[in-house]
C-alpha positions in Angstrom: -6.9 -15.8 18.1 -10.2 -17.3 17.4 -12.5 -15.7 14.7 -15.9 -14.9 16.2 -17.6 -13.4 13.2 -17.3 -11.5 9.9 -18.9 -8.1 10.6 -18.5 -6.5 7.2 -18.2 -8.4 3.9 -17.1 -7.0 0.5 -20.5 -5.6 -0.3 -20.9 -4.0 3.1 -17.4 -2.4 2.9 -18.3 -1.0 -0.6 -21.6 0.4 0.7 -20.0 2.0 3.8 -17.3 3.7 1.6 -20.0 5.0 -0.8 -21.9 6.5 2.1 -18.7 8.0 3.6 -17.9 9.5 0.1 -21.4 11.2 0.0 -21.0 12.4 3.6 -17.6 14.0 2.8 -19.0 15.8 -0.3 -22.1 17.0 1.6 -20.3 18.2 4.7 -17.7 20.1 2.7 -20.2 21.4 0.1 -18.2 19.7 -2.6 -14.5 18.8 -2.7 -12.9 22.1 -3.4 -9.8 22.5 -1.2 -10.1 19.0 0.2 -7.4 16.3 0.3 -7.7 12.7 1.3 -4.8 11.4 3.3 -4.6 7.7 4.2 -2.6 6.4 7.2 -0.3 3.5 6.3 -1.2 0.8 5.5 -4.8 0.1 5.0 -5.9 3.7 5.3 -4.1 4.5 2.1 -6.2 1.9 0.1 -9.4 3.1 1.8 -8.5 6.7 0.8 -7.9 5.7 -2.8 -11.2 3.9 -2.9 -13.0 6.9 -1.5 -11.3 9.2 -4.1 -12.6 6.9 -6.9 -16.2 7.2 -5.5 -15.9 10.9 -5.0 -14.7 11.4 -8.5 -17.6 9.3 -9.9 -20.1 11.4 -7.9 -18.6 14.9 -8.4 -17.0 14.4 -11.8 -13.7 15.8 -10.7 -10.7 14.2 -8.9 -9.7 14.8 -5.3 -6.1 14.7 -4.3 -5.0 11.6 -2.3 -1.9 11.2 -0.2 -0.4 8.7 2.2 1.0 9.3 5.6 3.6 7.3 7.5 3.2 8.0 11.2 5.9 5.6 12.4 8.1 8.3 14.0 5.1 10.0 15.6 3.9 6.9 17.5 4.1 7.1 21.3 4.8 3.4 21.7 8.1 3.4 19.8 10.0 3.1 23.1 8.2 -0.2 23.7 10.0 -1.8 20.8 12.9 -4.1 21.5 16.4 -2.8 21.0 17.0 -4.9 17.9 13.7 -3.9 16.2 14.1 -0.6 14.3 10.9 0.8 13.0 10.5 0.8 9.3 9.9 4.3 8.0 8.5 4.5 4.5 7.9 8.2 4.3 4.8 10.1 3.4 3.6 11.1 0.0 1.2 13.9 -0.3 1.2 15.3 -3.8 -0.3 18.7 -3.0 0.3 21.4 -0.5 -2.0 20.8 2.6 -1.7 24.3 4.1 -5.1 26.1 4.1 -6.9 23.0 2.8 -9.3 20.6 4.5 -7.5 17.3 5.1 -9.6 14.2 5.6 -7.5 11.7 7.4 -8.5 8.1 6.6 -7.8 5.0 8.7 -9.2 1.5 8.9 -10.0 1.2 12.7 -10.4 3.8 15.3 -9.6 2.4 18.7 -7.6 4.3 21.4 -7.1 7.4 19.2 -3.3 7.2 19.5 -2.8 6.5 15.8 -5.0 9.5 14.9 -3.1 11.7 17.3 0.2 10.6 15.6 -1.4 11.3 12.2 -2.4 14.8 13.2 1.1 15.5 14.5 2.7 14.2 11.3 0.3 16.4 9.2 1.2 19.5 11.2 4.9 18.9 10.5 4.0 18.9 6.7 1.8 22.0 6.7 -1.1 23.8 8.4 -4.4 22.6 7.2 -7.5 24.8 7.6 -9.2 21.8 9.1 -8.6 18.1 9.8 -11.5 15.7 9.5 -11.4 11.9 10.3 -12.9 9.1 8.4 -12.7 5.4 9.5 -14.1 2.2 8.3 -14.6 0.9 11.8 -15.0 2.6 15.2 -14.6 0.0 18.0 -14.7 2.3 21.0 -12.3 2.3 24.0 -10.9 5.8 23.3 -7.9 6.9 25.5 -7.8 10.3 23.9 -10.6 12.8 23.1 -10.8 11.9 19.4 -14.0 11.3 17.5 -14.4 10.3 13.8 -16.4 12.6 11.5 -17.2 9.7 9.1 -17.7 6.1 10.3 -18.4 3.1 8.1 -19.6 1.0 11.0 -19.6 1.3 14.8 -18.6 -2.1 16.3 -18.6 -2.1 20.1 -16.0 -4.5 21.4 -14.4 -5.7 24.6 -10.7 -5.3 25.3 -10.4 -9.1 24.8 -11.5 -8.7 21.2 -9.6 -7.6 18.1 -10.9 -6.1 14.9 -9.1 -7.3 11.7 -9.6 -5.4 8.5 -8.6 -7.2 5.3 -8.5 -5.4 2.0 -7.9 -7.0 -1.4 -5.0 -4.7 -2.2 -3.0 -6.1 0.8 -4.8 -9.3 1.9 -6.4 -10.6 -1.2 -10.0 -10.2 0.1 -12.3 -7.6 1.6 -13.7 -8.2 5.0 -13.8 -7.0 8.6 -13.7 -9.7 11.2 -13.9 -9.8 15.0 -11.5 -12.1 16.8 -11.3 -13.2 20.5 -7.7 -12.8 21.8 -6.3 -16.0 23.3 
């Protein structure tokens, strides 16, 4: 893969997350009965960062959980026979039934990851609503799924790939666009 451009740097990511935090608070008229749930791996760190910003703004904490969607993916059958999926388990510290769950992920592409996330949530409880927040929406949906909160829309071609790097995992914060070889 060849790097074409950095589309979000550390400051731009920070600004996008601050804006999303304000939008979440405004849309839900506060954070009462709200839970942030990050999809493994980078969605977890984005959810934690959003929770910090929301607490700074609102003065009270918002519950944060993480969701492992491995067993809910519809592409598991494409794995080779000797590659077992690694299941890490979900950790949601509060009951999600009758609460607004804001599902957080790094990139929204086909919508299949989000569908798997919603299936996993429904097996845990029955939220009153599920909202979706993503750092990047790159288009090319295969399912009728739309994000409620978007850090940046980055129209891409199918020959391009969006790579999100977060300091907690990758040592730096940036979003880049690559051309697939």
